[in-house]
N, C-alpha and C positions, 0 to 999 in steps of 0.2 A: 391873708383874706381878701383885704385892700386890692393886693397886687394883684395875686390870684384871679378876680373879678375884671380888672381892668386888663389883663392878658388874656382873656374870654371876651370879653368886648371889644376889642381889637381884632383876637381872631375873627372874632364873627364880621365886624366892618370889612375885614380885609376881602372873607371868601365873598360878601354879598359886591364887592366894591369888583368883581370880577367879570369883565368882558362875556357875553354870553355865547360869544362868536368864540372865546378861550375857552370856556366849558365844552363846548360842539366840538371842538378840536381832539381834546380829550377824551371823546367817546367816541368819535371817528379812529383816532389811533388806538383804543382800546378792541376795537372791532375788527380792523386789520389784522392786530395782530392774535386775535384769538384766531380769525379765520386760518394763517400761517400756521396754525399751534392743533388745528382738527384733527389732522391725523396721530397728533402722539396726545399728549393730556393738555387736557381743556381747561385756557386760563377763565379768571373769573368775569361775567357777565356783564353787558352794559347798567341791566339792572345791580347787578353789585360793585358797579363801579360806586355807585349814587351813596353806598354805605361808608363814605369816609369824613362824615359828620352832620349831624343836623340841618344845620343851613345849607349843606352842599345837597343834600338830598332833598330838601325843600324845594330852594332854586329848580333842580334838575324834572323833577320831579312836575310842576309849575311851566314848564317851561316845554312846550310841546314841540317847537322846530328841532331840538334834541333826539327828537322819537321818529323820526320820519326815516332815516336809512336800515331797515331790516336787513341782514345777513344772515338767513338761516341754512346750519349746516347741520353735520351729525355731533358736533362737537353739544348742541341745544339739547343739552339731557333735562333742563329743570323746567316742569310742566307751570307753566304761564308766564315762561319771558315771553312769549308772541304776544299775550292776552296783553300786557305792560304795556306792549310795542306798540298794540294796536290803540288801547283806552288814553294814551298817555300819548301818541302823536296827533288826536282828531283837536280840530279839522281837516287838517296838514295831508298835501298827498305827499305819497307815499314811495321809495325809491326801495325794492325790491331785489336781491339776489336769493334765490332756492337752489338749493345742494341738496334735498331733501324732501320727501313725496308725500311724507308720513303726516304733513299738513297744508296738504294740495286745497281740501277742501274748504279751511277755512281762508287758506289767503285768497281764493277765487272769491269770498263770499264780500270780502273785501275792495275788487277789482275797480269801481265807480270811484275809488281812490287813488291809482295806479298813476303815478308821472313816469319811473322808469320800472322795467321789470326785468329781471339777467333768472332765465331758469336753465339748468344745464340735468338732463335726465341722462340716466343710460337707456332709457329706453320710455317712449310716449304713450305706451302701451294704460302705462300708472296714471296717467294724468287725464286720460279718457273714461276712466272707468268710474273718476268722480263728479267731470265735469263735462258737460256737452257744451256748453256756448258760455264767452267770456263779454259780457257788455265792459268794455274799462273807456267812456268816455271821454277823459283828458289821461289818457296815456300817450304820452310824447316818446318812449325808446323802449323797443323792445326787442329782444335778444333771447332767440330760442335758440337750443343744441339739446343731440339727443346723438349718443353713441348707434342705438340700434334703430332698428326701423319703426317707428310710429303706424300700429292699424287703426286707433279710432277715430270717431268723426265731429273732434270739437273744430270750434270756428271759434275764431276771435274778431270781433267790431270793435275798432279803433280808432273812430275817425278825424282824431287830429293826430295821428303818428307823424310824427316828421323823419325817425331814423327806424330802421326794420333791419333785422340780422337773423337770420335763417344757416344752422348748421344741420344737417341730416332731419329737417323736417319738411316735410312740402309746402310748398306755398298755397296751398288749397285751403288750408285754416285760415287764411287772413281773410278778411270779409270788405269788399271796397264799397264808398268810394275812399282813397285817400288822398285830398286837395293839399294836405301840408305836408306832405312827405319829400324829404331832402333826399337823404341815403338810402342806400337799400344793399345789402348782400345776402346774397344767394348761394351757398354751396351744398349741394345735394348729390345722389348717387343714381344709380341705376334700378334702383330697388319701385319708385314711384314711376316706372317707366318713362315716355317724353316727356319736355314739360312742355305744360297748356300754353301754348301762345294768344290762345284767344283771353285765358285768366289774362295771362301776364301781360299782353296789351289795353285789357280793359283795368288793371291798376293802372299804371302808366298811364292810358291815357286821361284818366281825371286824377293826376301828378304835376300839375302844371310846375309846379316849383322842385321837382328831380332832378337834383344835378349830380350828383355821384350814384354810382351801379360798379356792386361786382359781383361777378357770375360764374362761378366753376359749378362744373359739368362733368359725371362719368359715365362712360360708354356706351351711353343712347345720344342720337340728335334730338334738334329740337323737331316738332311736327310741321313743317313748312308747308306742307300738303293741303293741311287744314284748315291753315289760320293767315298763313305771308306774313312780312314783317311787320315788327311793333315798331313802330314811332315814336320817338321820345326828343321832343326838338327842344328841350331845354337839358339836356345830359349833356354835363361839358367835362366829367370824367370819366373812362372806364377802365374796369380790369377785369383783363380775362384770364383764368386756368381753366384747361382744358388737359385730359389725360388719351385722346385719340386725336387723329388729323380727322378725322368725318367730325367729329363733335366742335373742333374748334371754327371748320368750314361751316356749320350749323348757326354756333354763335354770330359768326363777322355776317353770314344771308340776313339773320334774323332779327337783327339792331340796326336800325335810320337813327342814325345822331348825327343830323348836319351841324350841331353846335359843339361839335367836341374838339376840345383843345390838349384836351392829357390822357393819353394811352397810355396804359398800366399791360407788358406781359408779363405770366408771373408763371415761371417754373415749363420755361421754355425749352424743350433739347431740339437737337437739329433736325427730327423730322418735323418739331411744331415748324422751326421758325420754315421751314420749307414752307412749309403747308399752305403761312402765310404772309408768305413773303408769293403765290401761287396765287390767293386768293387776292391780294393788291394787284396784281402784276405788274401794271406800268404807274411811271408817276400821276398819268393824265389822270388815271383811275382812283390814284389815291385825293387827290383831289374833288372829285366828284365826291367819291363819299367822306371823307370828310377833308370839309373845304379849307376850315381854319384848324384844324390839329397841327398842334407850336411844340408842344412838350414828349418825350418819350421818355417811358418810365418803366425800367431793364430789372427786373425781382427775378434771380435765380438764374438770371436769363443770358446768354454773353450779345453783346452787340458786334454784327456784322456788315463789312461792308455793301452787300447785298442789299440787307435790310436799310440800308442809309439811304440804297440807291432808291427806292420805289415809296421814299418817305423824305423830300428833299427839301422841303421848307424847316426842319425843324428849327429852332431856335434855345431849346431846352433839353438836355440829355440830363438824368437821375441813373447811377447804377448803384443796384441794393446787389451786397455782395458780388462785386466786378471784381474779374484778373486781369492780369497786365494785356492780355490778347485784345480786352475791349478797348483798352487806349492808344494800343496797335492803331485798331481801324479808325480814331478820328485822327490821327497823324496824315497830312496830308500826303509828305515825301515819300508815303509808303503805298499810296495808291495808285494802282494799273491805268496806263495809257487809255483804257478801254472806256472808262467813262468820264472823257472826257470832261475833264475840269474839276473842282475840287466836291469832294461829297459833302452836302450839310455847308454850303458857305453862309449861310445868315446864323451858323451857330453861335452864340455868345455866350452860353452858360454850358459847366457841368457840377453834376454834383456826385461825389460816391462816397456813397454809406455804407455800414459793414465790411470795412475795408480789411481784410486779412493780411494780403499780402505788400511786400515791399514792391513799388513799382516808383520810384522814388526821377529814378530815368524818364525814365517813360512819359511821366508826368509833362516831365521837361523840354522832353521830345514835340510833344501834342503842341504845349505851347508856342515852342518855335516856331514849329512846322507852319501852322497856322499862322503868325503872326508874318512870316515872311511870305505867306501867297497870299495878303491882303485879307485874311478872313479872323485877325482879333479878337481873342480872348475877351471878355470883359469881367467875369466872375468865373470862382471857383471855393467850391465845398466842400471841404473831408470829413467824415468822420470816420470812428472805429470801436467796434465791439470786442476788438483782440487786440494783444499785445505788438501792435506793429511800430518801429522807432521810424521818426520821420528822420531824413538827412538834416541835420541842426543849419547847414545853408539855404537848407529848399522855401522855408517860408518866406525869410528876405528876397529871394530871387524873388518867388510868386509874385511878393509883395513890388515890387520893380518891373515885374510886364504883366501885371494882371490887376486891373483897377478895382478887384472885389475880392478879399479872399477870407474862408473863414473856415478855421479847424478846429476841429471839436477838444474838448476840454481834457479828452483824453491824453493829448499831446504838451501840456499845459508846460509839461517842463523841459519842454523846446521851443517855445515862445520867448 
């Protein structure tokens, strides 16, 4: 008995000595695993996870910070789980991920505690049936996504929002001003008609800290005639994605971004690239509209010499899902005489991510040709998401010819 009592005392001491952060990590792990299995057999919830022992449960229930992350999905069949989270997390801010609209009313009722809210819906009509307006005075991160168009009239007031991401959801539901907004993603389609530039301009004019904007639009152009360009003087990073030439032309024309440092072109086919080149027209015009642009980020988009010619001051290029033809464009020895000098003479850094093909020799040729032309590279970074094998001699060769070389850990066997 004495030995048993000693063991029990030891076990309790060990549990009570556990850092709260360690218990929190266990809870977060259970939540993530439960979500991954939500389409199969539901795993024990975070509430049931507290039933390890009486001591563990006491610590867990009385530690409010363990209950602030709430991930609601269709595996939540146990009634009262949400109530337990809401009660035990008081009065802390909440990080909510909602994939099940049966509890929309209850979640909306605690919007004054939202810190992060991620809402994923098949259609927004269900949300509009329960809620007309949401006040979220503490909300900093908002992600809303809908598979089908939204017909409701809900509005959201979140004056301290710092990150906004809307997919398939109209911009009109967000009420300004947003003085703390730093990053914004808008991805919509033609269901809602042209993007309201007056609304866009009103939001962004009240967002002096906005530095990153990603905007994608399908089928209908901006209504430029009604509003004119949207001026965003603080913006340093812009991602553009379009489906039609006229959409791209409208987006480029509508946005005035004099402080832009990084331009991202996503999913541009040959037609869109030609449209973009036509918009830029000349290097002089490029300097006028993007006076300090130095970084070009191409996502599923081919780098061409024509693009390089109209954006001559690029110093850093990022190629995501690149092929060997992108590297060929960077070879000065392959550039036609009509360009009258090397393209991108100030280029010093190349980043290639999601590499799927072998272009060891092309990379060597780029480094060699630019060094020979007096335009050496200072940094090369490569990562891969596929079974791409490096030539075992390439890494030491790169390190001999380039000051900074970074290779993704996928290739650690070759390093």
